[in-house]
N, CA, C, O and the ligand as a Tripos MOL2 file, in Angstrom:
@<TRIPOS>MOLECULE
protein
  301   299    76     0     0
PROTEIN
NO_CHARGES

@<TRIPOS>ATOM
      1 N         118.7540  146.1590   68.7260 N.3       1 MET1
      2 CA        118.5940  145.6660   70.0880 C.3       1 MET1
      3 C         119.8650  144.9570   70.5340 C.2       1 MET1
      4 O         120.4350  144.1610   69.7870 O.2       1 MET1
      5 N         120.3030  145.2440   71.7400 N.am      2 SER2
      6 CA        121.5070  144.6220   72.2800 C.3       2 SER2
      7 C         121.1660  143.3030   72.9590 C.2       2 SER2
      8 O         120.0960  143.1530   73.5490 O.2       2 SER2
      9 N         122.0870  142.3520   72.8710 N.am      3 LYS3
     10 CA        121.9450  141.0840   73.5860 C.3       3 LYS3
     11 C         122.5900  141.1540   74.9590 C.2       3 LYS3
     12 O         122.4690  140.2160   75.7480 O.2       3 LYS3
     13 N         123.2750  142.2560   75.2560 N.am      4 ALA4
     14 CA        123.9990  142.3950   76.5110 C.3       4 ALA4
     15 C         123.0310  142.5240   77.6890 C.2       4 ALA4
     16 O         121.9550  143.1100   77.5780 O.2       4 ALA4
     17 N         123.4530  141.9560   78.8170 N.am      5 ILE5
     18 CA        122.7460  142.0930   80.0940 C.3       5 ILE5
     19 C         123.5530  143.0790   80.9340 C.2       5 ILE5
     20 O         124.7410  142.8680   81.1770 O.2       5 ILE5
     21 N         122.9110  144.1420   81.3710 N.am      6 GLY6
     22 CA        123.5960  145.1520   82.1690 C.3       6 GLY6
     23 C         123.4330  144.8940   83.6510 C.2       6 GLY6
     24 O         122.3250  144.6700   84.1390 O.2       6 GLY6
     25 N         124.5520  144.9270   84.3640 N.am      7 ILE7
     26 CA        124.5410  144.7440   85.8200 C.3       7 ILE7
     27 C         125.3940  145.8540   86.4430 C.2       7 ILE7
     28 O         126.5170  146.1040   86.0050 O.2       7 ILE7
     29 N         124.8530  146.5070   87.4580 N.am      8 MET8
     30 CA        125.6390  147.4870   88.2120 C.3       8 MET8
     31 C         126.4970  146.7380   89.2350 C.2       8 MET8
     32 O         125.9780  145.9940   90.0670 O.2       8 MET8
     33 N         127.8120  146.9410   89.1620 N.am      9 ILE9
     34 CA        128.7460  146.3140   90.1080 C.3       9 ILE9
     35 C         129.6130  147.4140   90.7040 C.2       9 ILE9
     36 O         130.3400  148.1100   89.9940 O.2       9 ILE9
     37 N         129.5210  147.5560   92.0250 N.am     10 ASP10
     38 CA        130.2800  148.5990   92.7300 C.3      10 ASP10
     39 C         130.0730  149.9720   92.0910 C.2      10 ASP10
     40 O         131.0050  150.7700   91.9900 O.2      10 ASP10
     41 N         128.8400  150.2330   91.6630 N.am     11 GLY11
     42 CA        128.5000  151.5410   91.1230 C.3      11 GLY11
     43 C         128.8680  151.7470   89.6650 C.2      11 GLY11
     44 O         128.7020  152.8460   89.1370 O.2      11 GLY11
     45 N         129.3670  150.7080   89.0040 N.am     12 GLU12
     46 CA        129.7320  150.8460   87.5970 C.3      12 GLU12
     47 C         128.9100  149.8980   86.7350 C.2      12 GLU12
     48 O         128.6150  148.7720   87.1350 O.2      12 GLU12
     49 N         128.5440  150.3720   85.5440 N.am     13 ALA13
     50 CA        127.8050  149.5360   84.6020 C.3      13 ALA13
     51 C         128.7350  148.4910   84.0010 C.2      13 ALA13
     52 O         129.8320  148.8120   83.5430 O.2      13 ALA13
     53 N         128.2810  147.2220   84.0060 N.am     14 THR14
     54 CA        129.0400  146.1450   83.3630 C.3      14 THR14
     55 C         128.0950  145.4260   82.4120 C.2      14 THR14
     56 O         126.8840  145.4020   82.6310 O.2      14 THR14
     57 N         128.6560  144.8360   81.3440 N.am     15 TRP15
     58 CA        127.8360  144.2610   80.2700 C.3      15 TRP15
     59 C         128.2300  142.8230   80.0110 C.2      15 TRP15
     60 O         129.3900  142.5200   79.7340 O.2      15 TRP15
     61 N         127.2370  141.9300   80.1060 N.am     16 HIS16
     62 CA        127.4670  140.4840   80.0900 C.3      16 HIS16
     63 C         126.5970  139.7940   79.0490 C.2      16 HIS16
     64 O         125.6450  140.3700   78.5230 O.2      16 HIS16
     65 N         126.9560  138.5320   78.7630 N.am     17 ALA17
     66 CA        126.0950  137.6660   77.9610 C.3      17 ALA17
     67 C         125.0000  137.1150   78.8690 C.2      17 ALA17
     68 O         125.2190  136.9440   80.0680 O.2      17 ALA17
     69 N         123.8310  136.8370   78.3120 N.am     18 PRO18
     70 CA        122.7650  136.2660   79.1370 C.3      18 PRO18
     71 C         123.1040  134.8510   79.6070 C.2      18 PRO18
     72 O         123.9020  134.1520   78.9830 O.2      18 PRO18
     73 N         122.4980  134.4490   80.6940 N.am     19 SER19
     74 CA        122.6890  133.0980   81.2170 C.3      19 SER19
     75 C         122.2090  132.0670   80.2070 C.2      19 SER19
     76 O         121.2340  132.2920   79.4890 O.2      19 SER19
     77 N         122.9090  130.9230   80.1590 N.am     20 ALA20
     78 CA        122.4950  129.8320   79.2820 C.3      20 ALA20
     79 C         122.3060  128.5460   80.0820 C.2      20 ALA20
     80 O         122.0980  127.4810   79.5010 O.2      20 ALA20
     81 N         122.3740  128.6350   81.3780 N.am     21 GLY21
     82 CA        122.3440  127.4410   82.2080 C.3      21 GLY21
     83 C         121.0050  127.2120   82.8690 C.2      21 GLY21
     84 O         120.0080  127.8590   82.5490 O.2      21 GLY21
     85 N         121.0070  126.2830   83.7930 N.am     22 LEU22
     86 CA        119.7910  125.9010   84.4980 C.3      22 LEU22
     87 C         119.7100  126.5600   85.8640 C.2      22 LEU22
     88 O         118.9620  126.1150   86.7340 O.2      22 LEU22
     89 N         120.4760  127.6130   86.0480 N.am     23 THR23
     90 CA        120.4770  128.3240   87.3110 C.3      23 THR23
     91 C         119.6050  129.5740   87.1950 C.2      23 THR23
     92 O         119.0950  129.8850   86.1180 O.2      23 THR23
     93 N         119.4380  130.2840   88.3040 N.am     24 ASP24
     94 CA        118.6850  131.5350   88.2340 C.3      24 ASP24
     95 C         119.6120  132.7460   88.1660 C.2      24 ASP24
     96 O         119.1780  133.8710   88.4140 O.2      24 ASP24
     97 N         120.8770  132.5280   87.8330 N.am     25 TYR25
     98 CA        121.7870  133.6490   87.6030 C.3      25 TYR25
     99 C         121.3620  134.3900   86.3340 C.2      25 TYR25
    100 O         120.7380  133.8090   85.4460 O.2      25 TYR25
    101 N         121.7010  135.6550   86.2610 N.am     26 ALA26
    102 CA        121.2880  136.4750   85.1190 C.3      26 ALA26
    103 C         122.2650  136.4190   83.9540 C.2      26 ALA26
    104 O         121.8950  136.6890   82.8110 O.2      26 ALA26
    105 N         123.5130  136.0690   84.2460 N.am     27 THR27
    106 CA        124.5420  136.1780   83.2060 C.3      27 THR27
    107 C         125.2430  134.8450   82.9740 C.2      27 THR27
    108 O         125.1670  133.9300   83.7940 O.2      27 THR27
    109 N         125.9220  134.7630   81.8440 N.am     28 LEU28
    110 CA        126.6790  133.5520   81.5100 C.3      28 LEU28
    111 C         127.7610  133.2900   82.5470 C.2      28 LEU28
    112 O         128.1040  132.1360   82.8040 O.2      28 LEU28
    113 N         128.3010  134.3430   83.1450 N.am     29 CYS29
    114 CA        129.3640  134.1920   84.1490 C.3      29 CYS29
    115 C         128.7990  134.0860   85.5690 C.2      29 CYS29
    116 O         129.5210  134.2930   86.5450 O.2      29 CYS29
    117 N         127.5140  133.7640   85.6780 N.am     30 ASN30
    118 CA        126.8710  133.4410   86.9560 C.3      30 ASN30
    119 C         126.8160  134.5860   87.9620 C.2      30 ASN30
    120 O         127.2270  134.4380   89.1130 O.2      30 ASN30
    121 N         126.3100  135.7160   87.5160 N.am     31 ILE31
    122 CA        126.0930  136.8410   88.4310 C.3      31 ILE31
    123 C         124.6210  136.9090   88.8110 C.2      31 ILE31
    124 O         123.7320  136.8230   87.9630 O.2      31 ILE31
    125 N         124.3900  137.0650   90.1150 N.am     32 ASP32
    126 CA        123.0650  137.3850   90.6380 C.3      32 ASP32
    127 C         123.0220  138.9060   90.7780 C.2      32 ASP32
    128 O         123.7200  139.4600   91.6270 O.2      32 ASP32
    129 N         122.2210  139.5910   89.9660 N.am     33 PRO33
    130 CA        122.2680  141.0550   89.9640 C.3      33 PRO33
    131 C         121.7540  141.7130   91.2390 C.2      33 PRO33
    132 O         121.9700  142.9070   91.4490 O.2      33 PRO33
    133 N         121.0920  140.9660   92.0730 N.am     34 ASP34
    134 CA        120.5190  141.5430   93.2910 C.3      34 ASP34
    135 C         121.2100  140.9970   94.5220 C.2      34 ASP34
    136 O         120.5990  140.2800   95.3140 O.2      34 ASP34
    137 N         122.4720  141.3280   94.6860 N.am     35 ASP35
    138 CA        123.2400  140.8930   95.8500 C.3      35 ASP35
    139 C         124.0970  142.0540   96.3480 C.2      35 ASP35
    140 O         125.3160  142.0590   96.1780 O.2      35 ASP35
    141 N         123.4320  143.0520   96.9720 N.am     36 PRO36
    142 CA        124.1350  144.2730   97.3900 C.3      36 PRO36
    143 C         125.2860  144.0190   98.3560 C.2      36 PRO36
    144 O         126.2020  144.8370   98.4410 O.2      36 PRO36
    145 N         125.2620  142.9040   99.0880 N.am     37 SER37
    146 CA        126.3280  142.6330  100.0540 C.3      37 SER37
    147 C         127.6890  142.4930   99.3800 C.2      37 SER37
    148 O         128.7190  142.6870  100.0260 O.2      37 SER37
    149 N         127.7060  142.1570   98.0780 N.am     38 ILE38
    150 CA        128.9780  142.0580   97.3480 C.3      38 ILE38
    151 C         129.0430  143.0670   96.2040 C.2      38 ILE38
    152 O         129.8590  142.9290   95.2920 O.2      38 ILE38
    153 N         128.1750  144.0890   96.2570 N.am     39 GLY39
    154 CA        128.2840  145.1900   95.3100 C.3      39 GLY39
    155 C         127.4790  145.0420   94.0380 C.2      39 GLY39
    156 O         127.5920  145.8740   93.1380 O.2      39 GLY39
    157 N         126.6600  143.9920   93.9400 N.am     40 TYR40
    158 CA        125.8280  143.7940   92.7490 C.3      40 TYR40
    159 C         124.4580  144.4150   93.0310 C.2      40 TYR40
    160 O         123.6880  143.8970   93.8400 O.2      40 TYR40
    161 N         124.1660  145.5140   92.3650 N.am     41 THR41
    162 CA        122.9850  146.2960   92.7470 C.3      41 THR41
    163 C         121.9600  146.4420   91.6360 C.2      41 THR41
    164 O         121.3180  147.4870   91.5270 O.2      41 THR41
    165 N         121.7920  145.4260   90.8140 N.am     42 GLY42
    166 CA        120.6470  145.3980   89.9330 C.3      42 GLY42
    167 C         120.9380  145.4760   88.4520 C.2      42 GLY42
    168 O         122.0390  145.7940   88.0020 O.2      42 GLY42
    169 N         119.8510  145.1570   87.7040 N.am     43 HIS43
    170 CA        119.8800  145.2060   86.2400 C.3      43 HIS43
    171 C         119.8370  146.6440   85.7440 C.2      43 HIS43
    172 O         119.2600  147.5200   86.3880 O.2      43 HIS43
    173 N         120.4490  146.8730   84.6020 N.am     44 ILE44
    174 CA        120.2810  148.1210   83.8770 C.3      44 ILE44
    175 C         120.0300  147.7940   82.4090 C.2      44 ILE44
    176 O         120.5380  146.8020   81.8860 O.2      44 ILE44
    177 N         119.2540  148.6260   81.7640 N.am     45 GLN45
    178 CA        118.9380  148.4040   80.3550 C.3      45 GLN45
    179 C         120.1320  148.8030   79.4850 C.2      45 GLN45
    180 O         120.7150  149.8700   79.6770 O.2      45 GLN45
    181 N         120.4900  147.9450   78.5290 N.am     46 PRO46
    182 CA        121.6070  148.3070   77.6420 C.3      46 PRO46
    183 C         121.1610  149.3370   76.6100 C.2      46 PRO46
    184 O         120.0410  149.2760   76.1030 O.2      46 PRO46
    185 N         122.0460  150.2820   76.3050 N.am     47 PRO47
    186 CA        121.7410  151.1670   75.1910 C.3      47 PRO47
    187 C         121.8050  150.3770   73.8870 C.2      47 PRO47
    188 O         122.4440  149.3270   73.8180 O.2      47 PRO47
    189 N         121.1510  150.8830   72.8760 N.am     48 ARG48
    190 CA        121.1410  150.2220   71.5690 C.3      48 ARG48
    191 C         122.5830  149.9780   71.1090 C.2      48 ARG48
    192 O         123.4200  150.8800   71.1410 O.2      48 ARG48
    193 N         122.8540  148.7420   70.6820 N.am     49 GLY49
    194 CA        124.1790  148.4110   70.1630 C.3      49 GLY49
    195 C         125.2380  148.1350   71.2150 C.2      49 GLY49
    196 O         126.4040  147.9240   70.8810 O.2      49 GLY49
    197 N         124.8410  148.1330   72.4980 N.am     50 GLN50
    198 CA        125.8250  147.8580   73.5600 C.3      50 GLN50
    199 C         126.4560  146.4890   73.3480 C.2      50 GLN50
    200 O         125.7530  145.5030   73.1260 O.2      50 GLN50
    201 N         127.7700  146.4310   73.4160 N.am     51 ARG51
    202 CA        128.4840  145.1690   73.2600 C.3      51 ARG51
    203 C         128.7890  144.5650   74.6230 C.2      51 ARG51
    204 O         128.8520  145.2660   75.6340 O.2      51 ARG51
    205 N         128.9740  143.2590   74.6270 N.am     52 ILE52
    206 CA        129.3280  142.5400   75.8530 C.3      52 ILE52
    207 C         130.7910  142.8250   76.1670 C.2      52 ILE52
    208 O         131.6580  142.6300   75.3160 O.2      52 ILE52
    209 N         131.0670  143.2830   77.3760 N.am     53 THR53
    210 CA        132.4360  143.6670   77.7390 C.3      53 THR53
    211 C         133.0550  142.7360   78.7840 C.2      53 THR53
    212 O         134.2390  142.8680   79.0940 O.2      53 THR53
    213 N         132.2870  141.8110   79.3250 N.am     54 CYS54
    214 CA        132.7790  140.9310   80.3910 C.3      54 CYS54
    215 C         133.7320  139.8770   79.8160 C.2      54 CYS54
    216 O         133.3580  139.1170   78.9230 O.2      54 CYS54
    217 N         134.9500  139.8380   80.3300 N.am     55 GLN55
    218 CA        135.9420  138.8710   79.8390 C.3      55 GLN55
    219 C         135.6120  137.4500   80.3040 C.2      55 GLN55
    220 O         135.9680  136.4890   79.6230 O.2      55 GLN55
    221 N         134.9430  137.2980   81.4450 N.am     56 HIS56
    222 CA        134.5440  135.9570   81.8910 C.3      56 HIS56
    223 C         133.4980  135.3780   80.9420 C.2      56 HIS56
    224 O         133.5930  134.2160   80.5480 O.2      56 HIS56
    225 N         132.5080  136.1800   80.5770 N.am     57 CYS57
    226 CA        131.4990  135.7210   79.6210 C.3      57 CYS57
    227 C         132.1570  135.3640   78.2850 C.2      57 CYS57
    228 O         131.8200  134.3450   77.6820 O.2      57 CYS57
    229 N         133.0850  136.1900   77.8270 N.am     58 LYS58
    230 CA        133.7540  135.9290   76.5500 C.3      58 LYS58
    231 C         134.5550  134.6290   76.6040 C.2      58 LYS58
    232 O         134.5500  133.8580   75.6440 O.2      58 LYS58
    233 N         135.2360  134.3830   77.7120 N.am     59 THR59
    234 CA        136.0240  133.1550   77.8470 C.3      59 THR59
    235 C         135.1260  131.9240   77.8140 C.2      59 THR59
    236 O         135.4460  130.9420   77.1450 O.2      59 THR59
    237 N         134.0020  131.9710   78.5320 N.am     60 ILE60
    238 CA        133.0760  130.8360   78.5360 C.3      60 ILE60
    239 C         132.5630  130.5880   77.1200 C.2      60 ILE60
    240 O         132.5680  129.4510   76.6460 O.2      60 ILE60
    241 N         132.1220  131.6450   76.4470 N.am     61 TRP61
    242 CA        131.6030  131.5130   75.0860 C.3      61 TRP61
    243 C         132.6840  130.9620   74.1490 C.2      61 TRP61
    244 O         132.4130  130.0550   73.3630 O.2      61 TRP61
    245 N         133.8950  131.4990   74.2250 N.am     62 THR62
    246 CA        134.9850  131.0530   73.3640 C.3      62 THR62
    247 C         135.2830  129.5730   73.5760 C.2      62 THR62
    248 O         135.4810  128.8320   72.6130 O.2      62 THR62
    249 N         135.3150  129.1460   74.8340 N.am     63 ASN63
    250 CA        135.6240  127.7480   75.1330 C.3      63 ASN63
    251 C         134.5210  126.8030   74.6690 C.2      63 ASN63
    252 O         134.8120  125.6990   74.2070 O.2      63 ASN63
    253 N         133.2700  127.2140   74.7820 N.am     64 VAL64
    254 CA        132.1670  126.3650   74.3140 C.3      64 VAL64
    255 C         132.1940  126.2570   72.7900 C.2      64 VAL64
    256 O         132.0290  125.1650   72.2460 O.2      64 VAL64
    257 N         132.3990  127.3710   72.1020 N.am     65 VAL65
    258 CA        132.4720  127.3370   70.6390 C.3      65 VAL65
    259 C         133.6210  126.4330   70.1940 C.2      65 VAL65
    260 O         133.4850  125.6940   69.2180 O.2      65 VAL65
    261 N         134.7640  126.4870   70.9090 N.am     66 ALA66
    262 CA        135.9410  125.6970   70.5430 C.3      66 ALA66
    263 C         135.6960  124.1960   70.6760 C.2      66 ALA66
    264 O         136.4030  123.4040   70.0540 O.2      66 ALA66
    265 N         134.7120  123.7900   71.4720 N.am     67 MET67
    266 CA        134.3920  122.3660   71.6120 C.3      67 MET67
    267 C         133.7960  121.7920   70.3280 C.2      67 MET67
    268 O         133.8450  120.5820   70.1040 O.2      67 MET67
    269 N         133.2390  122.6500   69.4950 N.am     68 ARG68
    270 CA        132.6320  122.2610   68.2090 C.3      68 ARG68
    271 C         131.6460  121.1040   68.3850 C.2      68 ARG68
    272 O         131.6190  120.1700   67.5830 O.2      68 ARG68
    273 N         130.8550  121.1770   69.4220 N.am     69 LEU69
    274 CA        129.8760  120.1270   69.6900 C.3      69 LEU69
    275 C         128.7440  120.1640   68.6700 C.2      69 LEU69
    276 O         128.3790  121.2340   68.1820 O.2      69 LEU69
    277 N         128.1970  119.0170   68.3530 N.am     70 ARG70
    278 CA        127.0200  118.8920   67.5010 C.3      70 ARG70
    279 C         125.9270  118.2020   68.3230 C.2      70 ARG70
    280 O         126.1990  117.6040   69.3640 O.2      70 ARG70
    281 N         124.7090  118.2970   67.8420 N.am     71 ALA71
    282 CA        123.5970  117.6700   68.5470 C.3      71 ALA71
    283 C         123.8470  116.1670   68.7110 C.2      71 ALA71
    284 O         123.4300  115.5770   69.7080 O.2      71 ALA71
    285 N         124.5250  115.5470   67.7410 N.am     72 ARG72
    286 CA        124.7800  114.1030   67.8100 C.3      72 ARG72
    287 C         125.7870  113.7230   68.8900 C.2      72 ARG72
    288 O         125.9110  112.5420   69.2160 O.2      72 ARG72
    289 N         126.4990  114.6750   69.4450 N.am     73 ASP73
    290 CA        127.4220  114.3890   70.5360 C.3      73 ASP73
    291 C         126.6900  114.1490   71.8580 C.2      73 ASP73
    292 O         127.2870  113.7030   72.8370 O.2      73 ASP73
    293 N         125.4020  114.4490   71.8720 N.am     74 PHE74
    294 CA        124.6220  114.2730   73.0950 C.3      74 PHE74
    295 C         123.7150  113.0600   72.9570 C.2      74 PHE74
    296 O         123.2000  112.7810   71.8750 O.2      74 PHE74
    297 N         123.5230  112.3460   74.0500 N.am     75 ASP75
    298 CA        122.6490  111.1690   74.0540 C.3      75 ASP75
    299 C         121.2050  111.5850   74.1110 C.2      75 ASP75
    300 O         120.3170  110.7320   74.1220 O.2      75 ASP75
    301 ZN        129.8760  138.1960   82.5290 Zn       76 ZN76
@<TRIPOS>BOND
     1     1     2 1
     2     2     3 1
     3     3     4 2
     4     3     5 am
     5     5     6 1
     6     6     7 1
     7     7     8 2
     8     7     9 am
     9     9    10 1
    10    10    11 1
    11    11    12 2
    12    11    13 am
    13    13    14 1
    14    14    15 1
    15    15    16 2
    16    15    17 am
    17    17    18 1
    18    18    19 1
    19    19    20 2
    20    19    21 am
    21    21    22 1
    22    22    23 1
    23    23    24 2
    24    23    25 am
    25    25    26 1
    26    26    27 1
    27    27    28 2
    28    27    29 am
    29    29    30 1
    30    30    31 1
    31    31    32 2
    32    31    33 am
    33    33    34 1
    34    34    35 1
    35    35    36 2
    36    35    37 am
    37    37    38 1
    38    38    39 1
    39    39    40 2
    40    39    41 am
    41    41    42 1
    42    42    43 1
    43    43    44 2
    44    43    45 am
    45    45    46 1
    46    46    47 1
    47    47    48 2
    48    47    49 am
    49    49    50 1
    50    50    51 1
    51    51    52 2
    52    51    53 am
    53    53    54 1
    54    54    55 1
    55    55    56 2
    56    55    57 am
    57    57    58 1
    58    58    59 1
    59    59    60 2
    60    59    61 am
    61    61    62 1
    62    62    63 1
    63    63    64 2
    64    63    65 am
    65    65    66 1
    66    66    67 1
    67    67    68 2
    68    67    69 am
    69    69    70 1
    70    70    71 1
    71    71    72 2
    72    71    73 am
    73    73    74 1
    74    74    75 1
    75    75    76 2
    76    75    77 am
    77    77    78 1
    78    78    79 1
    79    79    80 2
    80    79    81 am
    81    81    82 1
    82    82    83 1
    83    83    84 2
    84    83    85 am
    85    85    86 1
    86    86    87 1
    87    87    88 2
    88    87    89 am
    89    89    90 1
    90    90    91 1
    91    91    92 2
    92    91    93 am
    93    93    94 1
    94    94    95 1
    95    95    96 2
    96    95    97 am
    97    97    98 1
    98    98    99 1
    99    99   100 2
   100    99   101 am
   101   101   102 1
   102   102   103 1
   103   103   104 2
   104   103   105 am
   105   105   106 1
   106   106   107 1
   107   107   108 2
   108   107   109 am
   109   109   110 1
   110   110   111 1
   111   111   112 2
   112   111   113 am
   113   113   114 1
   114   114   115 1
   115   115   116 2
   116   115   117 am
   117   117   118 1
   118   118   119 1
   119   119   120 2
   120   119   121 am
   121   121   122 1
   122   122   123 1
   123   123   124 2
   124   123   125 am
   125   125   126 1
   126   126   127 1
   127   127   128 2
   128   127   129 am
   129   129   130 1
   130   130   131 1
   131   131   132 2
   132   131   133 am
   133   133   134 1
   134   134   135 1
   135   135   136 2
   136   135   137 am
   137   137   138 1
   138   138   139 1
   139   139   140 2
   140   139   141 am
   141   141   142 1
   142   142   143 1
   143   143   144 2
   144   143   145 am
   145   145   146 1
   146   146   147 1
   147   147   148 2
   148   147   149 am
   149   149   150 1
   150   150   151 1
   151   151   152 2
   152   151   153 am
   153   153   154 1
   154   154   155 1
   155   155   156 2
   156   155   157 am
   157   157   158 1
   158   158   159 1
   159   159   160 2
   160   159   161 am
   161   161   162 1
   162   162   163 1
   163   163   164 2
   164   163   165 am
   165   165   166 1
   166   166   167 1
   167   167   168 2
   168   167   169 am
   169   169   170 1
   170   170   171 1
   171   171   172 2
   172   171   173 am
   173   173   174 1
   174   174   175 1
   175   175   176 2
   176   175   177 am
   177   177   178 1
   178   178   179 1
   179   179   180 2
   180   179   181 am
   181   181   182 1
   182   182   183 1
   183   183   184 2
   184   183   185 am
   185   185   186 1
   186   186   187 1
   187   187   188 2
   188   187   189 am
   189   189   190 1
   190   190   191 1
   191   191   192 2
   192   191   193 am
   193   193   194 1
   194   194   195 1
   195   195   196 2
   196   195   197 am
   197   197   198 1
   198   198   199 1
   199   199   200 2
   200   199   201 am
   201   201   202 1
   202   202   203 1
   203   203   204 2
   204   203   205 am
   205   205   206 1
   206   206   207 1
   207   207   208 2
   208   207   209 am
   209   209   210 1
   210   210   211 1
   211   211   212 2
   212   211   213 am
   213   213   214 1
   214   214   215 1
   215   215   216 2
   216   215   217 am
   217   217   218 1
   218   218   219 1
   219   219   220 2
   220   219   221 am
   221   221   222 1
   222   222   223 1
   223   223   224 2
   224   223   225 am
   225   225   226 1
   226   226   227 1
   227   227   228 2
   228   227   229 am
   229   229   230 1
   230   230   231 1
   231   231   232 2
   232   231   233 am
   233   233   234 1
   234   234   235 1
   235   235   236 2
   236   235   237 am
   237   237   238 1
   238   238   239 1
   239   239   240 2
   240   239   241 am
   241   241   242 1
   242   242   243 1
   243   243   244 2
   244   243   245 am
   245   245   246 1
   246   246   247 1
   247   247   248 2
   248   247   249 am
   249   249   250 1
   250   250   251 1
   251   251   252 2
   252   251   253 am
   253   253   254 1
   254   254   255 1
   255   255   256 2
   256   255   257 am
   257   257   258 1
   258   258   259 1
   259   259   260 2
   260   259   261 am
   261   261   262 1
   262   262   263 1
   263   263   264 2
   264   263   265 am
   265   265   266 1
   266   266   267 1
   267   267   268 2
   268   267   269 am
   269   269   270 1
   270   270   271 1
   271   271   272 2
   272   271   273 am
   273   273   274 1
   274   274   275 1
   275   275   276 2
   276   275   277 am
   277   277   278 1
   278   278   279 1
   279   279   280 2
   280   279   281 am
   281   281   282 1
   282   282   283 1
   283   283   284 2
   284   283   285 am
   285   285   286 1
   286   286   287 1
   287   287   288 2
   288   287   289 am
   289   289   290 1
   290   290   291 1
   291   291   292 2
   292   291   293 am
   293   293   294 1
   294   294   295 1
   295   295   296 2
   296   295   297 am
   297   297   298 1
   298   298   299 1
   299   299   300 2
@<TRIPOS>SUBSTRUCTURE
     1 MET1         2 RESIDUE 1 A MET
     2 SER2         6 RESIDUE 1 A SER
     3 LYS3        10 RESIDUE 1 A LYS
     4 ALA4        14 RESIDUE 1 A ALA
     5 ILE5        18 RESIDUE 1 A ILE
     6 GLY6        22 RESIDUE 1 A GLY
     7 ILE7        26 RESIDUE 1 A ILE
     8 MET8        30 RESIDUE 1 A MET
     9 ILE9        34 RESIDUE 1 A ILE
    10 ASP10       38 RESIDUE 1 A ASP
    11 GLY11       42 RESIDUE 1 A GLY
    12 GLU12       46 RESIDUE 1 A GLU
    13 ALA13       50 RESIDUE 1 A ALA
    14 THR14       54 RESIDUE 1 A THR
    15 TRP15       58 RESIDUE 1 A TRP
    16 HIS16       62 RESIDUE 1 A HIS
    17 ALA17       66 RESIDUE 1 A ALA
    18 PRO18       70 RESIDUE 1 A PRO
    19 SER19       74 RESIDUE 1 A SER
    20 ALA20       78 RESIDUE 1 A ALA
    21 GLY21       82 RESIDUE 1 A GLY
    22 LEU22       86 RESIDUE 1 A LEU
    23 THR23       90 RESIDUE 1 A THR
    24 ASP24       94 RESIDUE 1 A ASP
    25 TYR25       98 RESIDUE 1 A TYR
    26 ALA26      102 RESIDUE 1 A ALA
    27 THR27      106 RESIDUE 1 A THR
    28 LEU28      110 RESIDUE 1 A LEU
    29 CYS29      114 RESIDUE 1 A CYS
    30 ASN30      118 RESIDUE 1 A ASN
    31 ILE31      122 RESIDUE 1 A ILE
    32 ASP32      126 RESIDUE 1 A ASP
    33 PRO33      130 RESIDUE 1 A PRO
    34 ASP34      134 RESIDUE 1 A ASP
    35 ASP35      138 RESIDUE 1 A ASP
    36 PRO36      142 RESIDUE 1 A PRO
    37 SER37      146 RESIDUE 1 A SER
    38 ILE38      150 RESIDUE 1 A ILE
    39 GLY39      154 RESIDUE 1 A GLY
    40 TYR40      158 RESIDUE 1 A TYR
    41 THR41      162 RESIDUE 1 A THR
    42 GLY42      166 RESIDUE 1 A GLY
    43 HIS43      170 RESIDUE 1 A HIS
    44 ILE44      174 RESIDUE 1 A ILE
    45 GLN45      178 RESIDUE 1 A GLN
    46 PRO46      182 RESIDUE 1 A PRO
    47 PRO47      186 RESIDUE 1 A PRO
    48 ARG48      190 RESIDUE 1 A ARG
    49 GLY49      194 RESIDUE 1 A GLY
    50 GLN50      198 RESIDUE 1 A GLN
    51 ARG51      202 RESIDUE 1 A ARG
    52 ILE52      206 RESIDUE 1 A ILE
    53 THR53      210 RESIDUE 1 A THR
    54 CYS54      214 RESIDUE 1 A CYS
    55 GLN55      218 RESIDUE 1 A GLN
    56 HIS56      222 RESIDUE 1 A HIS
    57 CYS57      226 RESIDUE 1 A CYS
    58 LYS58      230 RESIDUE 1 A LYS
    59 THR59      234 RESIDUE 1 A THR
    60 ILE60      238 RESIDUE 1 A ILE
    61 TRP61      242 RESIDUE 1 A TRP
    62 THR62      246 RESIDUE 1 A THR
    63 ASN63      250 RESIDUE 1 A ASN
    64 VAL64      254 RESIDUE 1 A VAL
    65 VAL65      258 RESIDUE 1 A VAL
    66 ALA66      262 RESIDUE 1 A ALA
    67 MET67      266 RESIDUE 1 A MET
    68 ARG68      270 RESIDUE 1 A ARG
    69 LEU69      274 RESIDUE 1 A LEU
    70 ARG70      278 RESIDUE 1 A ARG
    71 ALA71      282 RESIDUE 1 A ALA
    72 ARG72      286 RESIDUE 1 A ARG
    73 ASP73      290 RESIDUE 1 A ASP
    74 PHE74      294 RESIDUE 1 A PHE
    75 ASP75      298 RESIDUE 1 A ASP
    76 ZN76       301 GROUP 0 **** ****
């Protein structure tokens, strides 16, 4: 099973990490998949083994991992 979230953007399949925030965006890079006015035309199911290809999602993930936060860092 793939962890990737598929979003059609300008007629092309794109693959993202799932959202981890408190918003209603579908992806880690804050995409609303149902916004045809800017070319975002819905979810698509990832094929088995699909990898995340979005560089924005990768950058966010890389930067969070680099913080090396622990549960004790939070109040
Ligand atoms: Zn993304």
